[in-house]
N, CA, C and O atoms as a GROMACS GRO file, in nm:
protein
  604
    1MET      N    1  -1.051  -2.678   1.003
    1MET     CA    2  -0.962  -2.573   0.957
    1MET      C    3  -0.833  -2.633   0.899
    1MET      O    4  -0.785  -2.590   0.794
    2ARG      N    5  -0.777  -2.731   0.969
    2ARG     CA    6  -0.653  -2.792   0.923
    2ARG      C    7  -0.672  -2.859   0.788
    2ARG      O    8  -0.585  -2.854   0.701
    3ILE      N    9  -0.789  -2.923   0.770
    3ILE     CA   10  -0.817  -2.989   0.643
    3ILE      C   11  -0.823  -2.886   0.531
    3ILE      O   12  -0.773  -2.910   0.421
    4LEU      N   13  -0.885  -2.770   0.558
    4LEU     CA   14  -0.894  -2.664   0.458
    4LEU      C   15  -0.755  -2.614   0.420
    4LEU      O   16  -0.726  -2.594   0.302
    5VAL      N   17  -0.670  -2.592   0.519
    5VAL     CA   18  -0.534  -2.545   0.491
    5VAL      C   19  -0.457  -2.649   0.410
    5VAL      O   20  -0.390  -2.615   0.313
    6LEU      N   21  -0.467  -2.776   0.451
    6LEU     CA   22  -0.398  -2.882   0.378
    6LEU      C   23  -0.452  -2.894   0.236
    6LEU      O   24  -0.375  -2.917   0.142
    7TRP      N   25  -0.583  -2.878   0.218
    7TRP     CA   26  -0.642  -2.884   0.085
    7TRP      C   27  -0.590  -2.770  -0.002
    7TRP      O   28  -0.561  -2.790  -0.120
    8ASN      N   29  -0.579  -2.648   0.055
    8ASN     CA   30  -0.525  -2.534  -0.020
    8ASN      C   31  -0.380  -2.557  -0.059
    8ASN      O   32  -0.340  -2.527  -0.172
    9ILE      N   33  -0.301  -2.610   0.033
    9ILE     CA   34  -0.160  -2.639   0.002
    9ILE      C   35  -0.152  -2.744  -0.109
    9ILE      O   36  -0.074  -2.729  -0.203
   10PHE      N   37  -0.233  -2.850  -0.098
   10PHE     CA   38  -0.236  -2.954  -0.200
   10PHE      C   39  -0.276  -2.894  -0.335
   10PHE      O   40  -0.216  -2.926  -0.438
   11GLY      N   41  -0.378  -2.807  -0.335
   11GLY     CA   42  -0.422  -2.743  -0.459
   11GLY      C   43  -0.313  -2.659  -0.523
   11GLY      O   44  -0.295  -2.662  -0.644
   12CYS      N   45  -0.238  -2.585  -0.442
   12CYS     CA   46  -0.128  -2.504  -0.495
   12CYS      C   47  -0.020  -2.591  -0.556
   12CYS      O   48   0.033  -2.559  -0.662
   13LEU      N   49   0.012  -2.702  -0.489
   13LEU     CA   50   0.116  -2.791  -0.541
   13LEU      C   51   0.072  -2.856  -0.672
   13LEU      O   52   0.152  -2.867  -0.765
   14VAL      N   53  -0.054  -2.899  -0.680
   14VAL     CA   54  -0.105  -2.959  -0.804
   14VAL      C   55  -0.105  -2.856  -0.916
   14VAL      O   56  -0.062  -2.886  -1.027
   15PHE      N   57  -0.152  -2.733  -0.886
   15PHE     CA   58  -0.154  -2.627  -0.987
   15PHE      C   59  -0.013  -2.598  -1.036
   15PHE      O   60   0.010  -2.584  -1.157
   16LYS      N   61   0.081  -2.589  -0.943
   16LYS     CA   62   0.221  -2.561  -0.980
   16LYS      C   63   0.277  -2.673  -1.067
   16LYS      O   64   0.350  -2.647  -1.164
   17TYR      N   65   0.243  -2.799  -1.033
   17TYR     CA   66   0.293  -2.913  -1.109
   17TYR      C   67   0.233  -2.917  -1.249
   17TYR      O   68   0.304  -2.938  -1.347
   18LEU      N   69   0.102  -2.896  -1.259
   18LEU     CA   70   0.034  -2.905  -1.388
   18LEU      C   71   0.059  -2.783  -1.477
   18LEU      O   72   0.076  -2.796  -1.599
   19CYS      N   73   0.063  -2.667  -1.417
   19CYS     CA   74   0.071  -2.545  -1.496
   19CYS      C   75   0.209  -2.481  -1.494
   19CYS      O   76   0.234  -2.388  -1.571
   20GLY      N   77   0.296  -2.528  -1.410
   20GLY     CA   78   0.426  -2.465  -1.399
   20GLY      C   79   0.418  -2.339  -1.315
   20GLY      O   80   0.316  -2.311  -1.252
   21SER      N   81   0.524  -2.265  -1.316
   21SER     CA   82   0.529  -2.140  -1.240
   21SER      C   83   0.483  -2.025  -1.327
   21SER      O   84   0.499  -2.028  -1.449
   22LYS      N   85   0.426  -1.924  -1.264
   22LYS     CA   86   0.385  -1.806  -1.342
   22LYS      C   87   0.507  -1.734  -1.398
   22LYS      O   88   0.494  -1.643  -1.480
   23PHE      N   89   0.625  -1.773  -1.355
   23PHE     CA   90   0.747  -1.709  -1.402
   23PHE      C   91   0.813  -1.785  -1.517
   23PHE      O   92   0.915  -1.740  -1.570
   24ASP      N   93   0.758  -1.899  -1.556
   24ASP     CA   94   0.811  -1.972  -1.671
   24ASP      C   95   0.798  -1.887  -1.796
   24ASP      O   96   0.692  -1.830  -1.823
   25ASN      N   97   0.905  -1.877  -1.873
   25ASN     CA   98   0.908  -1.801  -1.999
   25ASN      C   99   0.877  -1.652  -1.981
   25ASN      O  100   0.831  -1.587  -2.075
   26VAL      N  101   0.901  -1.599  -1.863
   26VAL     CA  102   0.880  -1.456  -1.838
   26VAL      C  103   1.016  -1.392  -1.819
   26VAL      O  104   1.097  -1.436  -1.738
   27GLU      N  105   1.039  -1.288  -1.895
   27GLU     CA  106   1.166  -1.216  -1.882
   27GLU      C  107   1.150  -1.103  -1.782
   27GLU      O  108   1.040  -1.054  -1.757
   28ASN      N  109   1.260  -1.063  -1.725
   28ASN     CA  110   1.266  -0.948  -1.636
   28ASN      C  111   1.174  -0.960  -1.515
   28ASN      O  112   1.098  -0.868  -1.484
   29VAL      N  113   1.179  -1.073  -1.447
   29VAL     CA  114   1.104  -1.089  -1.323
   29VAL      C  115   1.174  -1.007  -1.215
   29VAL      O  116   1.294  -1.022  -1.192
   30GLN      N  117   1.098  -0.922  -1.148
   30GLN     CA  118   1.155  -0.837  -1.044
   30GLN      C  119   1.120  -0.894  -0.907
   30GLN      O  120   1.003  -0.918  -0.878
   31ASP      N  121   1.221  -0.914  -0.823
   31ASP     CA  122   1.199  -0.963  -0.688
   31ASP      C  123   1.167  -0.847  -0.595
   31ASP      O  124   1.226  -0.740  -0.605
   32ILE      N  125   1.072  -0.871  -0.505
   32ILE     CA  126   1.035  -0.774  -0.402
   32ILE      C  127   1.065  -0.841  -0.268
   32ILE      O  128   1.005  -0.943  -0.234
   33LEU      N  129   1.157  -0.784  -0.193
   33LEU     CA  130   1.201  -0.844  -0.067
   33LEU      C  131   1.118  -0.788   0.048
   33LEU      O  132   1.108  -0.667   0.068
   34ILE      N  133   1.058  -0.880   0.125
   34ILE     CA  134   0.978  -0.846   0.242
   34ILE      C  135   1.056  -0.891   0.365
   34ILE      O  136   1.100  -1.005   0.373
   35GLY      N  137   1.074  -0.801   0.461
   35GLY     CA  138   1.141  -0.835   0.585
   35GLY      C  139   1.042  -0.885   0.688
   35GLY      O  140   0.936  -0.824   0.707
   36TYR      N  141   1.074  -0.993   0.755
   36TYR     CA  142   0.989  -1.048   0.860
   36TYR      C  143   1.070  -1.055   0.988
   36TYR      O  144   1.174  -1.121   0.993
   37LEU      N  145   1.023  -0.989   1.091
   37LEU     CA  146   1.094  -0.981   1.218
   37LEU      C  147   1.006  -1.037   1.328
   37LEU      O  148   0.897  -0.986   1.353
   38THR      N  149   1.054  -1.141   1.393
   38THR     CA  150   0.974  -1.209   1.493
   38THR      C  151   1.061  -1.253   1.609
   38THR      O  152   1.183  -1.236   1.606
   39VAL      N  153   0.999  -1.308   1.710
   39VAL     CA  154   1.073  -1.362   1.825
   39VAL      C  155   1.076  -1.513   1.812
   39VAL      O  156   0.972  -1.578   1.803
   40ASP      N  157   1.195  -1.568   1.811
   40ASP     CA  158   1.210  -1.713   1.812
   40ASP      C  159   1.270  -1.757   1.944
   40ASP      O  160   1.213  -1.840   2.014
   41LYS      N  161   1.384  -1.702   1.978
   41LYS     CA  162   1.451  -1.737   2.104
   41LYS      C  163   1.463  -1.610   2.188
   41LYS      O  164   1.483  -1.501   2.135
   42THR      N  165   1.452  -1.627   2.318
   42THR     CA  166   1.465  -1.513   2.409
   42THR      C  167   1.550  -1.554   2.529
   42THR      O  168   1.562  -1.672   2.563
   43GLU      N  169   1.610  -1.454   2.591
   43GLU     CA  170   1.686  -1.477   2.713
   43GLU      C  171   1.592  -1.497   2.832
   43GLU      O  172   1.625  -1.568   2.927
   44THR      N  173   1.476  -1.435   2.827
   44THR     CA  174   1.379  -1.444   2.935
   44THR      C  175   1.249  -1.503   2.882
   44THR      O  176   1.230  -1.515   2.760
   45PHE      N  177   1.161  -1.538   2.972
   45PHE     CA  178   1.032  -1.594   2.933
   45PHE      C  179   0.949  -1.488   2.860
   45PHE      O  180   0.947  -1.371   2.900
   46MET      N  181   0.883  -1.528   2.756
   46MET     CA  182   0.793  -1.437   2.685
   46MET      C  183   0.663  -1.511   2.658
   46MET      O  184   0.663  -1.620   2.602
   47ARG      N  185   0.554  -1.451   2.698
   47ARG     CA  186   0.423  -1.511   2.680
   47ARG      C  187   0.379  -1.499   2.534
   47ARG      O  188   0.402  -1.396   2.470
   48GLY      N  189   0.318  -1.602   2.481
   48GLY     CA  190   0.255  -1.593   2.350
   48GLY      C  191   0.340  -1.642   2.234
   48GLY      O  192   0.313  -1.747   2.177
   49LYS      N  193   0.441  -1.564   2.199
   49LYS     CA  194   0.523  -1.591   2.080
   49LYS      C  195   0.434  -1.612   1.958
   49LYS      O  196   0.436  -1.718   1.895
   50GLN      N  197   0.358  -1.508   1.925
   50GLN     CA  198   0.266  -1.515   1.812
   50GLN      C  199   0.338  -1.545   1.682
   50GLN      O  200   0.278  -1.604   1.591
   51GLY      N  201   0.463  -1.506   1.670
   51GLY     CA  202   0.538  -1.529   1.547
   51GLY      C  203   0.547  -1.676   1.510
   51GLY      O  204   0.547  -1.710   1.392
   52ARG      N  205   0.554  -1.761   1.609
   52ARG     CA  206   0.558  -1.905   1.581
   52ARG      C  207   0.426  -1.952   1.522
   52ARG      O  208   0.422  -2.051   1.448
   53VAL      N  209   0.319  -1.883   1.555
   53VAL     CA  210   0.188  -1.921   1.504
   53VAL      C  211   0.168  -1.871   1.361
   53VAL      O  212   0.114  -1.943   1.278
   54ILE      N  213   0.211  -1.747   1.333
   54ILE     CA  214   0.180  -1.688   1.203
   54ILE      C  215   0.289  -1.706   1.098
   54ILE      O  216   0.266  -1.676   0.980
   55SER      N  217   0.405  -1.754   1.136
   55SER     CA  218   0.514  -1.766   1.038
   55SER      C  219   0.476  -1.852   0.919
   55SER      O  220   0.505  -1.818   0.805
   56GLY      N  221   0.411  -1.962   0.945
   56GLY     CA  222   0.367  -2.048   0.835
   56GLY      C  223   0.263  -1.981   0.748
   56GLY      O  224   0.262  -2.000   0.626
   57ALA      N  225   0.177  -1.902   0.809
   57ALA     CA  226   0.074  -1.832   0.733
   57ALA      C  227   0.135  -1.727   0.640
   57ALA      O  228   0.088  -1.709   0.528
   58ILE      N  229   0.240  -1.660   0.685
   58ILE     CA  230   0.306  -1.559   0.601
   58ILE      C  231   0.372  -1.627   0.482
   58ILE      O  232   0.358  -1.581   0.368
   59THR      N  233   0.443  -1.736   0.507
   59THR     CA  234   0.507  -1.810   0.398
   59THR      C  235   0.402  -1.861   0.299
   59THR      O  236   0.421  -1.852   0.178
   60TYR      N  237   0.294  -1.914   0.351
   60TYR     CA  238   0.186  -1.965   0.267
   60TYR      C  239   0.125  -1.853   0.182
   60TYR      O  240   0.100  -1.871   0.063
   61ALA      N  241   0.101  -1.737   0.243
   61ALA     CA  242   0.044  -1.623   0.170
   61ALA      C  243   0.137  -1.578   0.057
   61ALA      O  244   0.090  -1.549  -0.053
   62LEU      N  245   0.266  -1.572   0.084
   62LEU     CA  246   0.360  -1.533  -0.021
   62LEU      C  247   0.360  -1.635  -0.134
   62LEU      O  248   0.368  -1.597  -0.251
   63ASP      N  249   0.350  -1.764  -0.101
   63ASP     CA  250   0.342  -1.867  -0.205
   63ASP      C  251   0.216  -1.852  -0.289
   63ASP      O  252   0.220  -1.866  -0.411
   64LEU      N  253   0.104  -1.825  -0.223
   64LEU     CA  254  -0.021  -1.807  -0.298
   64LEU      C  255  -0.012  -1.688  -0.393
   64LEU      O  256  -0.055  -1.697  -0.508
   65ILE      N  257   0.044  -1.579  -0.346
   65ILE     CA  258   0.059  -1.460  -0.431
   65ILE      C  259   0.155  -1.490  -0.546
   65ILE      O  260   0.127  -1.456  -0.661
   66ASN      N  261   0.266  -1.553  -0.515
   66ASN     CA  262   0.365  -1.582  -0.619
   66ASN      C  263   0.314  -1.680  -0.723
   66ASN      O  264   0.360  -1.678  -0.837
   67ASN      N  265   0.221  -1.766  -0.686
   67ASN     CA  266   0.170  -1.866  -0.780
   67ASN      C  267   0.044  -1.823  -0.854
   67ASN      O  268  -0.005  -1.896  -0.940
   68ASP      N  269  -0.009  -1.707  -0.822
   68ASP     CA  270  -0.128  -1.657  -0.891
   68ASP      C  271  -0.084  -1.568  -1.007
   68ASP      O  272  -0.026  -1.462  -0.984
   69PRO      N  273  -0.111  -1.609  -1.131
   69PRO     CA  274  -0.066  -1.530  -1.246
   69PRO      C  275  -0.132  -1.393  -1.258
   69PRO      O  276  -0.081  -1.306  -1.330
   70LEU      N  277  -0.243  -1.372  -1.189
   70LEU     CA  278  -0.311  -1.243  -1.198
   70LEU      C  279  -0.259  -1.142  -1.096
   70LEU      O  280  -0.279  -1.021  -1.112
   71LEU      N  281  -0.192  -1.190  -0.992
   71LEU     CA  282  -0.140  -1.100  -0.888
   71LEU      C  283   0.007  -1.070  -0.914
   71LEU      O  284   0.088  -1.161  -0.934
   72LEU      N  285   0.040  -0.945  -0.913
   72LEU     CA  286   0.178  -0.899  -0.928
   72LEU      C  287   0.251  -0.966  -1.046
   72LEU      O  288   0.353  -1.031  -1.026
   73PRO      N  289   0.198  -0.950  -1.166
   73PRO     CA  290   0.268  -1.011  -1.280
   73PRO      C  291   0.410  -0.956  -1.293
   73PRO      O  292   0.434  -0.838  -1.269
   74GLN      N  293   0.501  -1.041  -1.329
   74GLN     CA  294   0.643  -1.012  -1.344
   74GLN      C  295   0.710  -0.969  -1.214
   74GLN      O  296   0.817  -0.908  -1.216
   75HIS      N  297   0.648  -1.000  -1.101
   75HIS     CA  298   0.705  -0.970  -0.970
   75HIS      C  299   0.698  -1.094  -0.883
   75HIS      O  300   0.600  -1.169  -0.887
   76ARG      N  301   0.803  -1.116  -0.804
   76ARG     CA  302   0.808  -1.231  -0.714
   76ARG      C  303   0.840  -1.179  -0.574
   76ARG      O  304   0.937  -1.106  -0.554
   77LEU      N  305   0.756  -1.217  -0.478
   77LEU     CA  306   0.780  -1.180  -0.339
   77LEU      C  307   0.877  -1.278  -0.277
   77LEU      O  308   0.861  -1.400  -0.289
   78LYS      N  309   0.976  -1.225  -0.211
   78LYS     CA  310   1.073  -1.307  -0.136
   78LYS      C  311   1.075  -1.256   0.007
   78LYS      O  312   1.046  -1.139   0.032
   79MET      N  313   1.109  -1.344   0.099
   79MET     CA  314   1.109  -1.305   0.239
   79MET      C  315   1.246  -1.330   0.301
   79MET      O  316   1.311  -1.431   0.275
   80THR      N  317   1.287  -1.235   0.382
   80THR     CA  318   1.403  -1.253   0.468
   80THR      C  319   1.352  -1.236   0.611
   80THR      O  320   1.260  -1.158   0.635
   81TRP      N  321   1.408  -1.308   0.704
   81TRP     CA  322   1.356  -1.299   0.840
   81TRP      C  323   1.469  -1.280   0.940
   81TRP      O  324   1.586  -1.306   0.910
   82GLY      N  325   1.433  -1.235   1.058
   82GLY     CA  326   1.530  -1.218   1.164
   82GLY      C  327   1.464  -1.240   1.299
   82GLY      O  328   1.346  -1.211   1.318
   83ASP      N  329   1.541  -1.292   1.393
   83ASP     CA  330   1.495  -1.318   1.529
   83ASP      C  331   1.532  -1.198   1.616
   83ASP      O  332   1.649  -1.173   1.642
   84THR      N  333   1.430  -1.125   1.661
   84THR     CA  334   1.455  -1.006   1.743
   84THR      C  335   1.491  -1.041   1.886
   84THR      O  336   1.538  -0.956   1.962
   85MET      N  337   1.469  -1.166   1.925
   85MET     CA  338   1.496  -1.212   2.061
   85MET      C  339   1.424  -1.127   2.166
   85MET      O  340   1.469  -1.118   2.280
   86ALA      N  341   1.312  -1.064   2.126
   86ALA     CA  342   1.232  -0.979   2.215
   86ALA      C  343   1.315  -0.863   2.271
   86ALA      O  344   1.293  -0.819   2.384
   87ASP      N  345   1.410  -0.815   2.192
   87ASP     CA  346   1.498  -0.706   2.234
   87ASP      C  347   1.484  -0.591   2.135
   87ASP      O  348   1.502  -0.609   2.015
   88THR      N  349   1.451  -0.473   2.185
   88THR     CA  350   1.428  -0.357   2.100
   88THR      C  351   1.552  -0.321   2.017
   88THR      O  352   1.539  -0.289   1.899
   89LEU      N  353   1.669  -0.327   2.077
   89LEU     CA  354   1.791  -0.293   2.003
   89LEU      C  355   1.819  -0.393   1.892
   89LEU      O  356   1.858  -0.355   1.782
   90VAL      N  357   1.799  -0.522   1.921
   90VAL     CA  358   1.818  -0.624   1.818
   90VAL      C  359   1.717  -0.605   1.707
   90VAL      O  360   1.751  -0.613   1.589
   91GLY      N  361   1.592  -0.579   1.744
   91GLY     CA  362   1.487  -0.558   1.643
   91GLY      C  363   1.515  -0.438   1.555
   91GLY      O  364   1.496  -0.445   1.433
   92THR      N  365   1.561  -0.328   1.614
   92THR     CA  366   1.593  -0.209   1.536
   92THR      C  367   1.711  -0.236   1.444
   92THR      O  368   1.711  -0.192   1.328
   93ARG      N  369   1.812  -0.306   1.494
   93ARG     CA  370   1.928  -0.340   1.410
   93ARG      C  371   1.886  -0.428   1.293
   93ARG      O  372   1.929  -0.406   1.180
   94LEU      N  373   1.804  -0.529   1.320
   94LEU     CA  374   1.759  -0.618   1.213
   94LEU      C  375   1.675  -0.544   1.110
   94LEU      O  376   1.689  -0.569   0.990
   95LEU      N  377   1.588  -0.455   1.155
   95LEU     CA  378   1.507  -0.374   1.063
   95LEU      C  379   1.596  -0.294   0.969
   95LEU      O  380   1.575  -0.294   0.848
   96THR      N  381   1.695  -0.227   1.025
   96THR     CA  382   1.782  -0.144   0.941
   96THR      C  383   1.873  -0.229   0.853
   96THR      O  384   1.904  -0.190   0.740
   97GLU      N  385   1.917  -0.346   0.902
   97GLU     CA  386   1.996  -0.436   0.818
   97GLU      C  387   1.915  -0.487   0.699
   97GLU      O  388   1.962  -0.487   0.586
   98GLN      N  389   1.792  -0.530   0.727
   98GLN     CA  390   1.708  -0.581   0.619
   98GLN      C  391   1.678  -0.471   0.518
   98GLN      O  392   1.675  -0.496   0.398
   99TRP      N  393   1.656  -0.350   0.566
   99TRP     CA  394   1.630  -0.237   0.476
   99TRP      C  395   1.752  -0.211   0.388
   99TRP      O  396   1.740  -0.189   0.267
  100SER      N  397   1.871  -0.212   0.450
  100SER     CA  398   1.992  -0.187   0.370
  100SER      C  399   2.021  -0.302   0.273
  100SER      O  400   2.094  -0.283   0.176
  101ASN      N  401   1.966  -0.420   0.300
  101ASN     CA  402   1.982  -0.534   0.209
  101ASN      C  403   1.870  -0.543   0.105
  101ASN      O  404   1.863  -0.641   0.031
  102GLY      N  405   1.784  -0.443   0.100
  102GLY     CA  406   1.685  -0.436  -0.007
  102GLY      C  407   1.541  -0.461   0.030
  102GLY      O  408   1.455  -0.455  -0.057
  103ALA      N  409   1.510  -0.489   0.156
  103ALA     CA  410   1.370  -0.509   0.196
  103ALA      C  411   1.294  -0.378   0.180
  103ALA      O  412   1.344  -0.272   0.218
  104VAL      N  413   1.174  -0.386   0.124
  104VAL     CA  414   1.096  -0.265   0.098
  104VAL      C  415   0.971  -0.255   0.184
  104VAL      O  416   0.906  -0.151   0.186
  105ALA      N  417   0.938  -0.361   0.256
  105ALA     CA  418   0.824  -0.362   0.348
  105ALA      C  419   0.855  -0.463   0.458
  105ALA      O  420   0.938  -0.552   0.441
  106PHE      N  421   0.786  -0.449   0.571
  106PHE     CA  422   0.820  -0.530   0.688
  106PHE      C  423   0.694  -0.582   0.756
  106PHE      O  424   0.590  -0.516   0.760
  107ILE      N  425   0.706  -0.703   0.810
  107ILE     CA  426   0.602  -0.765   0.892
  107ILE      C  427   0.668  -0.803   1.022
  107ILE      O  428   0.776  -0.862   1.023
  108GLY      N  429   0.602  -0.771   1.132
  108GLY     CA  430   0.657  -0.822   1.255
  108GLY      C  431   0.649  -0.734   1.377
  108GLY      O  432   0.571  -0.640   1.386
  109PHE      N  433   0.734  -0.770   1.468
  109PHE     CA  434   0.750  -0.714   1.601
  109PHE      C  435   0.632  -0.754   1.688
  109PHE      O  436   0.518  -0.712   1.665
  110GLU      N  437   0.661  -0.834   1.785
  110GLU     CA  438   0.553  -0.877   1.872
  110GLU      C  439   0.577  -0.842   2.018
  110GLU      O  440   0.481  -0.831   2.094
  111ASP      N  441   0.700  -0.824   2.058
  111ASP     CA  442   0.724  -0.794   2.199
  111ASP      C  443   0.727  -0.643   2.222
  111ASP      O  444   0.658  -0.591   2.309
  112SER      N  445   0.807  -0.577   2.145
  112SER     CA  446   0.809  -0.431   2.151
  112SER      C  447   0.819  -0.383   2.007
  112SER      O  448   0.892  -0.441   1.926
  113CYS      N  449   0.747  -0.280   1.976
  113CYS     CA  450   0.752  -0.233   1.838
  113CYS      C  451   0.752  -0.082   1.827
  113CYS      O  452   0.760  -0.028   1.717
  114SER      N  453   0.744  -0.012   1.939
  114SER     CA  454   0.732   0.133   1.930
  114SER      C  455   0.856   0.198   1.870
  114SER      O  456   0.843   0.288   1.787
  115VAL      N  457   0.975   0.156   1.909
  115VAL     CA  458   1.098   0.214   1.853
  115VAL      C  459   1.113   0.174   1.707
  115VAL      O  460   1.142   0.257   1.621
  116GLU      N  461   1.093   0.045   1.679
  116GLU     CA  462   1.107  -0.005   1.543
  116GLU      C  463   1.004   0.060   1.450
  116GLU      O  464   1.036   0.095   1.336
  117ALA      N  465   0.882   0.077   1.499
  117ALA     CA  466   0.778   0.142   1.418
  117ALA      C  467   0.812   0.288   1.394
  117ALA      O  468   0.782   0.342   1.287
  118THR      N  469   0.874   0.353   1.491
  118THR     CA  470   0.916   0.492   1.474
  118THR      C  471   1.024   0.503   1.367
  118THR      O  472   1.021   0.594   1.284
  119VAL      N  473   1.120   0.411   1.369
  119VAL     CA  474   1.225   0.410   1.267
  119VAL      C  475   1.164   0.388   1.129
  119VAL      O  476   1.198   0.458   1.034
  120ALA      N  477   1.073   0.291   1.118
  120ALA     CA  478   1.007   0.264   0.990
  120ALA      C  479   0.929   0.387   0.944
  120ALA      O  480   0.933   0.422   0.826
  121ALA      N  481   0.858   0.451   1.034
  121ALA     CA  482   0.781   0.570   0.997
  121ALA      C  483   0.871   0.686   0.954
  121ALA      O  484   0.836   0.761   0.863
  122ALA      N  485   0.985   0.699   1.020
  122ALA     CA  486   1.077   0.808   0.986
  122ALA      C  487   1.126   0.796   0.842
  122ALA      O  488   1.152   0.898   0.777
  123TRP      N  489   1.138   0.674   0.791
  123TRP     CA  490   1.185   0.651   0.654
  123TRP      C  491   1.071   0.614   0.560
  123TRP      O  492   1.096   0.575   0.445
  124ASN      N  493   0.946   0.627   0.607
  124ASN     CA  494   0.828   0.599   0.526
  124ASN      C  495   0.828   0.454   0.473
  124ASN      O  496   0.796   0.430   0.357
  125LEU      N  497   0.866   0.361   0.560
  125LEU     CA  498   0.870   0.219   0.523
  125LEU      C  499   0.742   0.151   0.571
  125LEU      O  500   0.703   0.167   0.687
  126PRO      N  501   0.675   0.076   0.484
  126PRO     CA  502   0.554   0.005   0.527
  126PRO      C  503   0.586  -0.102   0.630
  126PRO      O  504   0.680  -0.180   0.613
  127LEU      N  505   0.508  -0.105   0.737
  127LEU     CA  506   0.528  -0.201   0.845
  127LEU      C  507   0.392  -0.254   0.888
  127LEU      O  508   0.304  -0.178   0.928
  128ILE      N  509   0.375  -0.386   0.878
  128ILE     CA  510   0.253  -0.451   0.925
  128ILE      C  511   0.289  -0.521   1.055
  128ILE      O  512   0.372  -0.611   1.057
  129SER      N  513   0.225  -0.479   1.163
  129SER     CA  514   0.252  -0.541   1.292
  129SER      C  515   0.134  -0.629   1.329
  129SER      O  516   0.019  -0.590   1.310
  130TYR      N  517   0.162  -0.747   1.382
  130TYR     CA  518   0.056  -0.840   1.415
  130TYR      C  519   0.035  -0.852   1.565
  130TYR      O  520  -0.028  -0.948   1.611
  131VAL      N  521   0.086  -0.758   1.640
  131VAL     CA  522   0.072  -0.764   1.785
  131VAL      C  523  -0.026  -0.656   1.829
  131VAL      O  524  -0.041  -0.552   1.764
  132SER      N  525  -0.093  -0.682   1.939
  132SER     CA  526  -0.187  -0.585   1.993
  132SER      C  527  -0.111  -0.464   2.046
  132SER      O  528  -0.003  -0.478   2.103
  133ILE      N  529  -0.168  -0.348   2.027
  133ILE     CA  530  -0.104  -0.226   2.078
  133ILE      C  531  -0.157  -0.190   2.216
  133ILE      O  532  -0.137  -0.078   2.263
  134HIS      N  533  -0.224  -0.283   2.281
  134HIS     CA  534  -0.284  -0.258   2.410
  134HIS      C  535  -0.182  -0.203   2.511
  134HIS      O  536  -0.211  -0.105   2.580
  135LEU      N  537  -0.065  -0.264   2.519
  135LEU     CA  538   0.035  -0.218   2.616
  135LEU      C  539   0.087  -0.079   2.584
  135LEU      O  540   0.118  -0.001   2.674
  136ILE      N  541   0.096  -0.048   2.456
  136ILE     CA  542   0.141   0.086   2.417
  136ILE      C  543   0.036   0.190   2.456
  136ILE      O  544   0.070   0.298   2.503
  137LEU      N  545  -0.091   0.155   2.437
  137LEU     CA  546  -0.198   0.249   2.469
  137LEU      C  547  -0.212   0.273   2.618
  137LEU      O  548  -0.272   0.373   2.658
  138LEU      N  549  -0.158   0.185   2.702
  138LEU     CA  550  -0.165   0.207   2.846
  138LEU      C  551  -0.088   0.331   2.889
  138LEU      O  552  -0.111   0.383   2.998
  139LYS      N  553   0.003   0.380   2.804
  139LYS     CA  554   0.079   0.501   2.836
  139LYS      C  555  -0.007   0.626   2.822
  139LYS      O  556   0.030   0.733   2.871
  140TYR      N  557  -0.121   0.613   2.756
  140TYR     CA  558  -0.204   0.727   2.726
  140TYR      C  559  -0.323   0.735   2.821
  140TYR      O  560  -0.378   0.632   2.862
  141VAL      N  561  -0.361   0.857   2.855
  141VAL     CA  562  -0.475   0.881   2.943
  141VAL      C  563  -0.580   0.957   2.864
  141VAL      O  564  -0.548   1.054   2.794
  142ARG      N  565  -0.704   0.915   2.874
  142ARG     CA  566  -0.814   0.980   2.802
  142ARG      C  567  -0.844   1.115   2.866
  142ARG      O  568  -0.868   1.123   2.986
  143LYS      N  569  -0.841   1.220   2.787
  143LYS     CA  570  -0.874   1.355   2.832
  143LYS      C  571  -0.993   1.403   2.748
  143LYS      O  572  -1.017   1.349   2.640
  144PRO      N  573  -1.067   1.503   2.795
  144PRO     CA  574  -1.184   1.549   2.719
  144PRO      C  575  -1.153   1.589   2.575
  144PRO      O  576  -1.239   1.574   2.489
  145ARG      N  577  -1.036   1.639   2.547
  145ARG     CA  578  -1.003   1.685   2.411
  145ARG      C  579  -0.912   1.588   2.337
  145ARG      O  580  -0.854   1.625   2.235
  146GLY      N  581  -0.898   1.467   2.384
  146GLY     CA  582  -0.813   1.370   2.314
  146GLY      C  583  -0.724   1.294   2.411
  146GLY      O  584  -0.755   1.281   2.529
  147PHE      N  585  -0.615   1.244   2.358
  147PHE     CA  586  -0.523   1.165   2.437
  147PHE      C  587  -0.395   1.246   2.463
  147PHE      O  588  -0.348   1.320   2.376
  148VAL      N  589  -0.340   1.231   2.582
  148VAL     CA  590  -0.211   1.292   2.612
  148VAL      C  591  -0.120   1.185   2.671
  148VAL      O  592  -0.167   1.087   2.728
  149ILE      N  593   0.008   1.205   2.655
  149ILE     CA  594   0.104   1.109   2.710
  149ILE      C  595   0.121   1.135   2.858
  149ILE      O  596   0.144   1.248   2.901
  150GLN      N  597   0.110   1.028   2.936
  150GLN     CA  598   0.128   1.040   3.081
  150GLN      C  599   0.274   1.025   3.113
  150GLN      O  600   0.339   0.932   3.065
  151ARG      N  601   0.329   1.115   3.195
  151ARG     CA  602   0.470   1.108   3.231
  151ARG      C  603   0.488   1.056   3.370
  151ARG      O  604   0.601   1.044   3.418
   0.00000   0.00000   0.00000
C-alpha cells in the first residue's frame, strides 16, 4: 500500500513538472475553500485520533483534484484547518470562524460532532464526517414504529 501511495505521489510530481499546473495561462481561477476540523492536541486522553491518520489523505486528494485538468476546470481547492482539541465549543467556534472566512464545505469532527453538525445543517453547509456515529446512535432506542430519543 505504501509503495502505491508513494508511486502516486511520484507520478503527480512528475506530471506537474513535465506538464506544469492546470492553472498555467488560465485567467479567473476561482478558489474554493474547504474547512478541515480535527483533533490534534487535547487536554485529556482521546482514543484513536483518526484525524492524524487521514490528514495526509485529504491533502493528497486535494492535490490530485487540483492537478487534474478535467476536474473542476478554472477552480482550485484550498484547505484551512483547525484543532478542535476534542471540545465541542472549540469545534463549533472553529466551524463558524472558517465559514465566516469563506469556507464553503467542511470535513471533520471526530470526538463530538452532533452540535457542529447541527450548526452546519442549520445553514445548509456540506459537512463530511469521518467518525463513526455509533456513540450518537446509542442515545436512540429501537421501537416498533421507528427510533425515539431516550431521555
